[in-house]
C-alpha positions in Angstrom: 0.1 11.2 39.6 -0.7 11.9 35.9 -4.2 11.0 34.3 -4.3 7.8 32.5 -4.9 7.9 28.8 -8.4 8.1 27.6 -7.6 6.5 24.3 -6.0 3.4 22.6 -2.8 4.7 21.0 -3.0 1.6 18.4 -6.6 2.5 17.5 -5.4 6.1 17.2 -2.7 5.4 14.8 -5.5 3.2 12.7 -7.6 5.9 12.8 -5.0 8.6 11.8 -4.1 6.3 9.0 -7.5 6.7 7.6 -7.5 10.2 7.8 -3.9 10.8 6.2 -5.0 8.4 3.5 -8.5 10.0 2.9 -7.0 13.9 2.9 -3.4 13.5 2.5 -0.6 14.9 4.4 -0.6 18.7 3.7 -4.5 18.8 4.1 -4.3 17.1 7.4 -4.1 19.6 10.3 -3.5 18.7 13.9 -7.0 19.9 14.8 -8.4 17.7 12.2 -6.5 14.7 13.6 -7.4 15.6 17.0 -11.1 15.9 16.2 -11.1 12.5 14.3 -9.2 10.7 17.2 -11.7 12.3 19.7 -8.8 13.6 21.7 -7.7 17.4 22.4 -4.6 18.6 20.6 -2.4 18.4 23.7 -3.1 14.9 24.1 -2.3 14.2 20.4 1.1 16.0 20.8 1.8 14.3 24.3 1.0 10.9 22.7 2.8 11.2 19.5 4.8 14.3 19.5 3.0 15.9 16.5 1.4 15.6 13.1 4.5 14.0 11.5 5.2 11.6 14.0 1.8 10.4 13.9 1.8 10.2 10.0 5.1 8.1 10.3 3.5 5.5 12.6 0.4 5.4 10.1 2.1 5.2 7.2 4.3 2.2 8.9 1.0 0.7 9.9 -0.3 0.9 6.4 2.9 -0.7 4.9 2.6 -3.4 7.4 -0.9 -4.1 6.4 0.0 -4.2 2.6 3.0 -6.2 2.9 0.6 -8.7 4.8 -2.3 -8.8 2.5 0.3 -9.3 -0.4 1.9 -12.0 1.1 -1.4 -13.8 1.8 -2.5 -13.2 -1.8 0.5 -14.6 -3.4 0.7 -17.8 -0.8 -2.7 -19.0 -2.1 -2.6 -22.1 -4.1 -2.6 -23.0 -7.8 -0.5 -22.2 -10.9 1.9 -19.3 -10.3 0.2 -16.9 -13.1 -3.3 -17.7 -11.8 -2.1 -16.5 -8.2 -0.7 -13.6 -9.7 -3.6 -12.7 -11.6 -5.9 -13.2 -8.7 -3.6 -11.1 -6.7 -4.0 -8.3 -8.8 -7.6 -8.7 -9.4 -7.7 -8.5 -5.8 -6.0 -5.2 -5.4 -7.8 -3.6 -8.3 -11.3 -4.9 -6.7 -10.3 -3.5 -3.2 -9.4 -0.1 -4.7 -12.6 0.1 -6.9 -14.6 -0.8 -3.9 -13.2 2.3 -1.8 -16.1 4.9 -1.9 -13.3 7.4 -1.4 -11.1 6.0 -4.2 -8.0 6.6 -2.0 -5.8 4.5 -3.8 -2.5 3.7 -2.0 -1.5 5.7 1.1 2.2 4.6 0.2 2.2 5.9 -3.4 0.0 8.7 -2.5 2.6 10.1 0.0 5.4 9.4 -2.4 3.6 11.6 -5.1 3.1 14.3 -2.4 6.3 14.3 -0.8 8.6 13.3 -3.9 12.1 12.8 -3.2 12.1 15.4 -0.7 11.6 13.6 2.4 14.5 10.9 2.8 12.9 8.9 5.6 9.4 8.8 3.7 11.0 7.7 0.5 13.2 5.1 2.3 9.9 3.6 3.6 8.2 3.6 0.4 11.1 2.2 -1.5 11.2 -0.7 1.0 7.8 -1.5 0.5 8.7 -1.8 -3.3 11.7 -3.8 -2.7 9.8 -6.4 -0.2 7.0 -6.4 -2.9 9.6 -7.0 -5.8 11.2 -9.7 -3.7 8.0 -11.6 -3.2 7.0 -11.4 -7.0 10.4 -12.5 -7.8 10.4 -15.3 -5.5 6.8 -16.4 -6.9 8.4 -16.2 -10.3 11.2 -18.2 -9.6 8.7 -20.9 -8.3 6.8 -20.6 -11.6 10.2 -21.0 -13.5 10.9 -24.3 -11.6 7.5 -25.8 -12.2 7.8 -24.6 -16.2 5.1 -22.0 -16.2 7.6 -19.2 -16.5 10.1 -19.3 -19.3 13.7 -19.8 -18.1 14.8 -17.3 -20.6 12.8 -14.6 -18.8 14.6 -12.4 -16.2 12.7 -12.8 -13.1 14.1 -9.6 -11.5 12.9 -7.7 -14.5 9.5 -9.3 -14.5 9.4 -8.6 -10.9 9.9 -4.9 -11.5 7.3 -4.8 -14.1 4.7 -6.3 -11.6 5.5 -3.7 -9.0 5.1 -0.9 -11.8 1.9 -2.7 -12.9 0.4 -2.6 -9.3 1.6 0.9 -8.5 0.0 2.3 -11.8 -3.1 0.3 -11.0 -3.5 1.9 -7.7 -3.4 5.5 -9.2 -5.7 4.5 -12.2 -8.0 2.8 -9.8 -8.8 6.5 -8.2 -10.2 7.6 -11.3 -11.5 4.8 -13.3 -15.3 4.3 -13.4 -15.0 0.4 -13.4 -12.7 -2.4 -13.5 -12.5 -2.9 -17.4 -9.1 -1.0 -17.9 -7.6 -2.5 -14.8 -8.6 -6.1 -16.0 -7.1 -5.2 -19.5 -3.8 -4.1 -17.8 -3.9 -7.0 -15.3 -4.7 -10.0 -18.1 -2.0 -8.2 -20.5 0.8 -8.2 -17.8 0.2 -11.7 -17.0 0.1 -12.9 -20.3 3.5 -11.6 -20.9 5.1 -13.5 -18.3 
């Protein structure tokens, strides 16, 4: 009879997500993962198949968390523009409060892998599509309420918001404070 697993696989994926987010995929070795998870390399391979499989699970977990976070921020109460502003402020504050200034794991991974990894590209594109759809739905709500001009293309505005968020997440890695990010957010919302 085999030995029982000595670790929680879900907790291991969460910990691996933190490691990949802090170090990037290329700089994260299987030994680094094993050490961080408190398991042997053999257990790592037996449980997850290898570094790339664990990375895929970690990225998927990150994307789920981000989708839930954005959804919750956008479902807040109040006028649409103010909900958008608060959501973007919250994302900026989260990035600036992170001592490691890690930014967004999905965008970091997209930059690291580029278009050379179709599976990763599809995952990140899926996240961008879901985020854009959520923004577009909220903008349509704003149009019905008279907050957003009916002459504005809600799909184009949603794309602008996605671009704003991805740019902010990158800028948040190097900005010393919130000033520039607040200017970007306020200007973007004022354009709506």
